Steps between C-alpha positions, in 0.01 A plus 500: 500500500562260796754243397441228753196333656437508876396137493865406447587677824262266700550181318714340772195364692533138601223366279390529144118485474334380175305785338199263449472442877495875574262562200253247638508654853445854364236386264310324775502823705370697200235238403352474839525868607410684174125424489464618852710800432291588191179464702643730765590764243148476344369638826656839434303785370555623146756615381709352769418146393634556146799691622593213737440250218753697291751493782466125538552459122154364428416780253698746294475885521211498254309247714557198278576159651870453546738237615753737651770397743331475839823469701681196636224382739759404761274618786196291408716193453650553855157543651379175364812314609452663838161339536654159410778553753228507761346182365216659323392490134656779281151641424478597870774754429328663204324790690833574661679486163252735342513748795878516488488555124254782551721673753812438284327667198370787719857567585611477135237753379604753763876430469493557116335835559741600775804386315385644161538160337343506157539129420414180678485156352585646158191723503421859596420524875141581621578861589648558159188358325215590733654785705630534853153523664393162368835340612445616854127408518542158347805430720287596815212284372725192457619542861145516625403199290787292656364544846140459396588167324650358820254627757198383305610149559378553855738248673742539791777401260394775258520758777855388584594517130359846466701622796819369339410656170433834664827498687688402184336785309595757760861378483487509119384868527779565755755364249373720211516807725853409595590445136377840401674670787831345400485663157553831667791393720863491380583198721301196608650224709484137386302417815245775423471373136441135620236614753321699223514201267386267772190710540431578134551157355561252782187578698249408229693188390510394860126543525449309178675195634324502826153606408401169342620309802293723733191444294579131519500506878880524572603634838684832543835331547476323159378814334779708654765257376354506151499882518873484583557301179297753302672802660849381410371383162373856449841644580654263251238590242561873549870460481467340156250763412754765585747340273245486222409871568850599388636223280176325381421459130197724413376225274456283808417752768264717306672817638748746362874438517659607826147536643586546865787738425258718303279523805796566743408191701726412794482136423729234648770516233519875526502505883758214523726684244477827688584320826817351358842661511694589193516745214196350309281544811615859551454591136150345506417700811603820332303436188179399687528810723532716193213312334268591785558862436507484119226673295614292192458157660188406295702552175799284601629276221529121506878547536461708813287232666745234378788679678301491829415129458866422426609684812249314707643166367864611541424594870364152565129585524387254232684205653398584856145505399525173317654340808231648725239342272664167550527549869135594548404203286693267722341639820152458341561140420630437848175618655310222317681239716311627806149409357367147477353490149472247213830449330355596163377824628841593642669406172257736318561782739875450448448493122317832511773653716750397235290651228482828685875524527588389145267684265506742221217739596 
C-alpha cells in the first residue's frame, strides 16, 4: 500500500487556506450550477438521461436517488469567480460553469472507457454499469449540450464564450490522444508530457476561468490573462494528480493502488524518473520496457508495482513532480497581477489555486 501522501509533497506553498473558505467557494459553484446542469441533462432522451444522472451521482445503479460524490466542483467555482473578476455578478458565469462541467464530464465518460477504469468517485464507472455504448453516447450528448447551452443565450458574448469552449475541447481531445499514444512508447520527454497535460487538463481549466469573464463582457486581453492563470493552474493540478495516481490513498482517490502504473501511463513522475541519470532510472527503464512486452502484466502483484513506485521515487521523479506543481502554481498566481479585479476575487482565486496544489484527491 502507498506509505505517504502526495499532499505532503506539495505542502510548501506560501499560504495556508482555511478549509471553510474553500468549502464555501466550491459549494457556491455547486449550488448555482447544479439546477441548470440537471435541467440540461433532463433534455436527453431516455435512457441517456438516467445514465448521465448516474454518472453525476444523482442516482444509484438501480435508479434510486443518491447523494454520490459529484467531484470537487473546482471548474464551476472558477467560472463564477471569472465573472466577478470582470465586474459582473457570479450568476452571469453560470451558463459557462455548466458548459465547462458538461465538457469535463464528456471527457471523463470517454476516458474511463478508453483507460479501462472501473471505478470513479468510489463507484463503478458508467461503462461498467451501463455498457460502453451508453458511455460513448452520453459523453457525446453532454458535449453537444454544452455548446447548445451557451449558444441559446443568443448574445455576442455567448458566441465568444462558445468559441473558447470549442477550442479548449479540441485541445482536451488532443491531450487525450497524446496520452494514449505515450502508453505505446518506451520513452517520452518531459516537454512532451507537459504539452500533453497542458492540453488534457490545462485547456479546460483555462477556459473555466475565462468563460465567466467573457460572458460578463471582459475584453480578450483580460480573458487571455485569466486563461494563462487557468492553464498553469491546470498543469499544477495535473502534477498533483500524477502524484496521486501512483502514491494516492485509494480511500481518498476512489481508485486502485498504483492506478497509473497499472495503466502504464507515462505521467510526470515516470517521465522525470526515466530522464534522470543513475541506477534507479536505468533499472526502471528496463522494468517498464519489459512490462510493455509482458503477457502477465495484468496479474502483477502489489509488490511488483511497489518496486516500480520505489524506483520512480529513488530516481527523483516524485520530488521533481512536486516541485513542478509548486512552480506552475507560482506562475498561475503571478498572472493574476496583470488583471485589475476586486481584491476579494483575487484572494479567492489564490485560495483555489492553493487548494488545487495541496489536496488529497
